[in-house]
N, C-alpha and C positions, 0 to 999 in steps of 0.2 A: 359398486363391487367391491366386498371386503376381500383380502387376503391377508391369508395367516402369513406369518414369517416365513414357513418352509416353503408355500406355494410362492413366494416373492422372491426366494431364491431361488428357486428354480427358474422363475422366469426371465431373470438375471443370465441364464447359464446360453451362451453361442453355440454355433459349432464344435469348438475348440472344447469344449465343457469347463471352460473356464469365466468368472464372474465377469461382468464389463465392469471397466475400472469405474472407480466414484473419483469425484473429489471432496478432499476438506478444506472449505477455506479457513487458510490463517487470519490475524489482524494485523498483517502487514502489504502495503500496497507503494508500488512506486509511482512518481510521479514526472510527465515531460510537459514541459510546456515552453511555447513562444507568441511575442507578437508585438506590440507597439511601447512606447515610451513617451510620457510628455512631463514636461518641468515649466514646474511655478516658480521662482525665486524673480530675479533682478532681471536676466535678459531671457527675456521666457517668451520671443516671439517666433513663430516656426521653429517652436522647440518639441519635435520628434525626434523619437531613436527608434533603438530596437534592442528587444532583451531574448533571451532564453535560460532556460533552468531546467534544472533535475530537482526530486528529492523524494522523501520518504515516510510513509502515515503510518502510524500508530492506533487503531482502535483501542481504546482505553474502557471503555462500557459505554452501552447505551448508543448517544449522539456525541458523545465527547472522543477527541482524540486528539495527540500529537502529533507533530511534525516535522522535518527537519528540509530545510532548504536552501540550496545553494543556485545562484543566478547572478549571470553575466550580462552585459549591454552596455547599449551610448547613450548619453545626455547629450543635446546642443540647443541652441536656442542665441537670438539675437537682440539687440534692443538699438534704433536707431537714435532716440532719444537720447538726449543726456549721456545714455552709457557712451554710445558710438564703436560697437564693440561685436564680436561674438565668441563663443565659448564652444568647445568642445572638451566633453569629459566621459575616460572608460571607467566601466566602475565594475566590480562583483562584491556581490551581498549573501552574509551566510547569515542565517536565519533560523531559530528557536520560535515553531507557532503551535498557537493551540486554537484548537476548532470544537463548532458547537452547529450540530446540522438539524434545524428546526425542523425538514420532514419525519427525520427520525425519532424528534423528540412530540411529534405533535401527531401527527397523521395516524391514521385508527388501521391504515395498511400497512403491511409489510412489503410488499410488490412494487412501493411506487417507482416512477422510472427516474421523474426528476424531482433531483434533490437541492436545495438552499443551505446554505453554510454560510457563517459571517466567524471571521478570525482575525486572534490580534497575537503579539511576540516582543522580540528583543530581537533585532538583527546588528550586526556588526558590518558595515558599508566600507570600503576599501576603492578610494578614486585616485586619480590624477587626470586637473583639471586647468585648461589655459583659454586665456583672451585672449581676441585679438582685433587688432582696429579694424572695421570696416573697409577702408578705403585700400589702406597699403596692407593690409596682410599681417600687418610688425607683431608681433608678442607682447602683450602690455602688461599680464598678470599671471602666475602660476601659482600653484599650491605644491610642487614638489620641490624646495631646495636644496641646497646641502644643510641647510640649519631646519627643515620643515618635523614639527610636530605633531602632536595633539594640538587642538582645539584650547586655548585658554579659558575659554568659556564655559570648559568641563568643569572646570574647580570645583561646581555645587554639588559634583554627580559623582567624584570619581578622582585620579591622576590628572593634572590638568596636562601636564605633558609627557610624550613618549621620548625614547632614544629618537637623536637626530637621523639626519640622511633620511630617513628610511625611502622607499621605492614609492608606496602608495601611503596618499594621507589616509587613516582610519578614522571612522568618526562610530559613533552610537545612531540607532534609527531603529524608530518604535513605528512596525506594518500596521496595518489597520484593511481589510480587505471582506469582499463578499463574494462568492460564486455559486452560479449555478451549474447544477449535473447531468448529465442522460446516462443513466444507466441502460446499456443497451445489451447488457447481460449479466449473470452471479461476478464476472470477473473482469469485466473491460467499461470504462465508463471516458466519456466526453463531456468536457464543460467551458463555460467562461468563467476567465477568473479576473475580478476587477480589486487593484491594490495600490493604497496611499501610501507611502512612505514619507515621515517627518522624521528627518534629519537635524542634529543635535549641529547644529556647523551653517554656518554664509558662506562656505571654501565653495560648494558646490560648482557653481557657475565662475568661480576665481573672479567674483567681483561681490564685492559687498554695500550694500545701502548705504553707508555711512563714510565711508574712505572709500580713495581713489589711486591717492598718489604714492602709494610705496610698492614695488611689484612684488616685494617677498610678503608674507603673510604675514611678519611680525605687526606693522600698521595698515594692513589693509580689510582685514577682517577681526573686526573688533565692534561690529553689528551687533544686532539682537539677532541671534539666530533662527532663520525665516524659510531657510530651501523646503522646498516638497516637492515632489515628484511621483508622477503615477504611472500603471503602465495595464493595460490591458492583453491579456494571452487568451490562447487557447489552447487546451491542458488533454492531454491524457494518460486515462492512471487505471496500474493493471494491478489486481490485489490476487496477491500469493497462493498457492493453494499445494499444499504437500498429498499425500498418499495417506488413507488411513490407516493406524497403526493395527496389524497383522501378525500377532505375536507367534504363529507355529507355522506364518508363510506358504497357506493354504490359499491362499489369492481371496478370502473370503474375510471381511473386515469384521475387526473383534464385537463393532457394536450389531454385528449382527450373527455372528459367529455361536452357534451354542455349545458349541467345543472347541474354545478359544486357544485352548492349551494342548489340541490334538489334530496333527495336522489332517484334513479331513473332505469331504467333495462339496463346490457348492450345492448339487442339486437337496444336501442333505443339512443344508444350513453348517456346514464345516465339520460337519463328524465322520468320522472315518468309516469306512464297510470295507473290515478285514479281511473277511472271505468272498469279497467280492458276489454275494447272491442278492443284490440290490437291496438289502434291507439294514441299515446303521446299526453299529456296534451298541447303542444307547436301547435299541428296542430289540436288539437281537438275543434271542436266549441261546443261540450257540455262535458264538464270534468270530470263531476259527474254522469251522464246517459247514460249508454252501448248505442252503436248505431254500426253505420255502414262506411265502409268504401263511399259510393258513396254519404252518405250523411255529410260527415266531421267529423263520430262520434256521431249524434245525431240520435232517435230513430225515426221510421216508423213502430209504432204499426199498420196501417192497412194497411202496405207495397204498397202503392201507389206512392212512388217515391217522396213523400214531408215530409219532418221532421216535428215531430208533435209539436214544438216549431209555426211552419208555416202554421198547419194544422187546419182547422177552426172547422173541422170534424176528430180526429185521430181516431177516431174508425170504420169510415165510408170509404170506398174507394173511392177518389171522383178524379179530373180533375185539373189540376193547374188553369184554366182561371176560377173553382168558390172555389178558394183557397182550395182544398183540399175534397170539399164536391160533393155529389153527384150529 
């Protein structure tokens, strides 16, 4: 069944005479996530921690989107052979991400429920790591001393050191991930997100693969950067909506309003009916005088079928031949 614009507008009218509210999707989504981490450095036994975070995503064009994420969490692990120690690290991460939605790009259907996406970007990791003796619990190595700075191994990529005495070591990281999201409505989706972090540092577990003899960072972290960790999280995403544009404020959005600059009624697709005769002004030949439909909105006081403005005897029934006179 095909509706005209006017019929559609009338169908939206409720008992209040107003159109039912409509939603316009914006390109912005908010994301919340939580899950657990896994560490893959030197101290990589029993290396599970927790993480949580929030983010904002902006759809650029089709399957492409960009996002800004903030996450916080813990990393820990141990190694009894050789290292005989365990570590604990708390971290914060800020990331700029680019995302590609494979389902959006290659599916023939626009209402797919499941979407598979891949993404990468650049992150800044701020962390504080401590390594302890497995037997005594004594702290052996740590990242944040009075002389802490950036990893000298960054020399090829930027400034080798920052100011000393920082509260958290900060290093660059490259995230690489994949997500599967289920769209259970236009504005809400839930998903699973698996992400790898390649950290340009060997400091994350406060342990280097080449040197263990100095508790300060200068001599302990001279090996090739090889610390990697990942997380698996459950995410909840909400697509923001806004009210459709309505220039005349009559409750009929501009894209459905036949008279977008004149406040009107929903049943007339947003056009006014100044005289209240049930005939919208744009088809009413007498918009300021109540009339009837058969006279195109003009009055006919004597009800002789000839509208008053053409009736020379408007109070006496007449004939068309006599211009409304008897």
